[in-house]
N, C-alpha and C positions, 0 to 999 in steps of 0.2 A: 516893902518886898515889891518888884513892879512886873509884872507878866507881859509879856511882848505878844502879838501874834503879827507875823508879817503875812502879806499876799504869798498865795500858791504860785510856784513861776513854772511849772510842770505843765506841759500841755497837754490839755484837755484833761487839769485837776479843775473840778467847779467846786469841791466842798472846803468848808472854812473848819479850823481848830476849835472854834469858841464859839458858839451862838448868844444874840443879847439875851436869853434868857436867862443865863447864867453869870453874866455880870454882876448883877446885884448881890449873887448869894456872894462871889469871891470879894467885892468891897465893902461888905457887912464884915467879913475876917479881917478887915485891914490891908487887902491887898490892891495895889494899884494897877490899872490895865491899858495896857497901851496898843491900838489897833492901827496897823496899816491901813490910809485910805484905801479902800474900792476891796478889803478884804472877803468882806460879805458879799460881794455883788451878786456872783454866780448864786449864791445860795440864799436868797434871797433876804438878805440883812443888807439895809443899806447904813451908810455912815452914821444917820441922823438916827437909826435903831440903837447901835452900838452908846452915841452920846446921852441917849435917853435912860439908858441904863446905868450909865454911870463909868463909861469910859473913854477913854482921850483917845483922839483920832489924830492920825501923825501923815506927814506926807514922806515917804522914801524910807528914809533909814529908822528902822525901829529895833534893831537887836542890841544896838552899842551897850547899852547902859541896863539891859533888862536880866534879873537874876532867873528867870524862867522864861523859856519861849516854847510856846505851843505851836504845833506845824502839824499837815495832813503827813504830807511827805519829808523825808528827811532833808536837813538844813544839805544845801551843796557846801563843798570843802569852801568857798569862797565864800557865803555865807557863815560857816562857823567860824572861819579866820577872825571875821568880826564881833564873835559873840567874847564877851569877856571868862576872863579865868575865873573858877569857881560856879560859874553859871551852871544851870540845868536846861535840858532840852527834852522833849517828850514829843513824839510821833510815832510813825508808824515805819521805824528804823528800816525796815528790809537788811536784818544784819548778814543775809547770805549774800546778796546783791552788791549793797551799799559802801563796800569796804574801804572806799576813799572818803567818803563822810564820817565815818569812826574814826578812819586815821586821822581824820582833820579834828575829830573832837579832841582827840587823845593827846594830838599837839598843842591843841589850842588851852589844854587843863578843864576841859568841858565835860560833863557826867551828863551819859544821852541814855534815855528810857526809851525802851522798845515798846510799845504797845502790844505786838505781837506774842512778846515773851512774858505777857501777864500770865500766869498760872490757873487753872482751871479748878479751882478750888472755889468752895461757896461763898468763903468770905471776901473773896476777888470778884466776884460776878459783876457788883455795880463796876468794874474797871474793865470789863470786858469788852473793849471795843471792837476786837478784830470780830467777832461772830455778830456784831451788829451790820457791822458795813459787808460782813460776807453774806448776809442776807441780802442786804441791797443789791448787791452783785449778783446773786443769785435771781433774784427777780429781774433785774433788768437785763441780764444773759437771756432770759427766755422771751420780752420783749421784743430785743435787737433780733430773735431769731425770729420771731412773727413778721418783723417790720420787713427781712430782707431776703425771709424764705419766699419764691415764687408760688409756694403752695398755700392756701388756707388750712388754717388748722383748727376747724371742727370739719365734722362732716356738714354737708351745704346737701340739701333735697329740693328740687328743683322739679317745673313742669317738664323742665331740659332732660332731668339726668339726676343723678347723685352725683357728689364731689367726695371722695376720703378723705379721710380725716389725715392731717401730716403725722408722720412717724417720729417720736425726738428720743433723742437717748443721752441720758444725763450720766458721765462717767463721777462717780464721785457721790456720795452719798452724806457729805456734812453738812453743813448749815447751810451754805451754799448751792449743795445739790438739790438738798430738801426743799428750799423755796425756790428753785427753778422747774423742780416736778409742779409743786402745787400750781406755779403759776401758769406753767404749761400747760397744764390738767386745766383749769380753770378758763383756758383760753379753746381748748376743745380737741386738743391734739392727744393721740395716744401714745404713752410714753415708757418706757423702759429705763432702768438704770443698772448700774453695777457698781460694786464699790469691793473693795479686798476686803472688806469686816462682815462677814455672816450675819453677824449681831444686824446690819443695816437693814435685812431685809423685810424685817415686820414694821419698819417705819415708813418702807419705799410703798409697801402695799398696801398699808393704813391709807396710801394719798392716792392709791389708786391706778398706781404704775405695778406694769411686772418687773419682777427683780431677775435677774439675768445671773445665773448659776453655774459657774467654771468649773471646772472640776482642779482647783488648785488650792493650796494651803491657806488658809488664812492669815493675816499678816494685822492684825489689831495688836497695837501697843500703849504704851501707859496714857492714861488718861482719857480712853478711846479714839485716837487718835491712829489712823495707817501708820507700819514703819513700811521703811524703805526696805525696796525688794533689790534681788541680786538680777542682773543681766539676762539670765538663763529663764529667771522667774518670769521678766518682765517678755523677753520674746515668747513667751510659750503664751500668755496673757494677749500680747497684741495678734498672735497668732489666732488662738480664738475668740477673740472679740470680731475679728476683721467681717467675717460674715453680718455681725448685727449691724455694724457701721456701713455694710455695703448697702444695706435696706433702710436706710436711715434719711431722711429728708433733713434734721435740723441733729447736729450735734452739740451737747455743751458738757467741756472739761472743767472739774470744779478740782480734783484730787491735790489734796497737800499733804507735806509732809511736815512735822515741827520742826525748826531749825536747819533745814534745807529746802535746795530749789524746787519747785512744782513738777511732781514727775512729767517726763514727755508722753503723753499715752497715744498720739499718732504719730504714724511713721507714712514716709512719701507713699509706699503697697498701700496701706489703708485707704490713704488719699485716694489714690489712682484707681482704686476700687469702688467709689461713691459715686452716685448717678451726677450728672449736671444738674447745674443749682443747689445742691446742697452746701447748706450752710454751718461753717465750725465757728 
């Protein structure tokens, strides 16, 4: 069975679906692994690393003869058309937005697995790639906010005076949100957070952040995820959050609803209330 890993073609995507450390495990199980040259370049995995681990490197097309294709982003319709009938693709398929890729997979007779839809149950934890990448996203969001903000994150005391710490607001306290909170706190910022699930308040406070409590009904669904809210509920939430957003220097939005597009938490009116230099 041939497993293929193409280069990621989406602009800004630096991850790779398979690292050299895993190649040996697959080859011992009898799989052949074909890596497109340069696929791991931005993940500090060279072609030589893959070859040493037992993979084969190919220039150009690697999808045509593959039985399984591993990628981070979903294959484009053009890529999907080159995958043979009966093959399998495994990726963050983005089933809500990558409709064209899903339709292309169906037309090509390809089975497409979406890593976002792996259930949150104990026996599936080892396949929970979504949580691991959410953690990375939350960590990076806090670092990018600190880099771009014109304010210092920590309080600085000098002979000339004291600089007050930045105010960071995190919307959504799932895996990404909690990691953003933890990272911003380590950098010295004053952090507050909001989530539609009141049960997340204890986790937020345990990290030294303040939890914003709005007088709205809880929206916690199955598996601990948030449920989608009505338009009226969203408008109420936006109105109540506006004062908190207006005094924040960095706002990190991480809220997600399984199987649906991420909710738009920020309105133009909320953005207009922000001070110059605020980072979203």
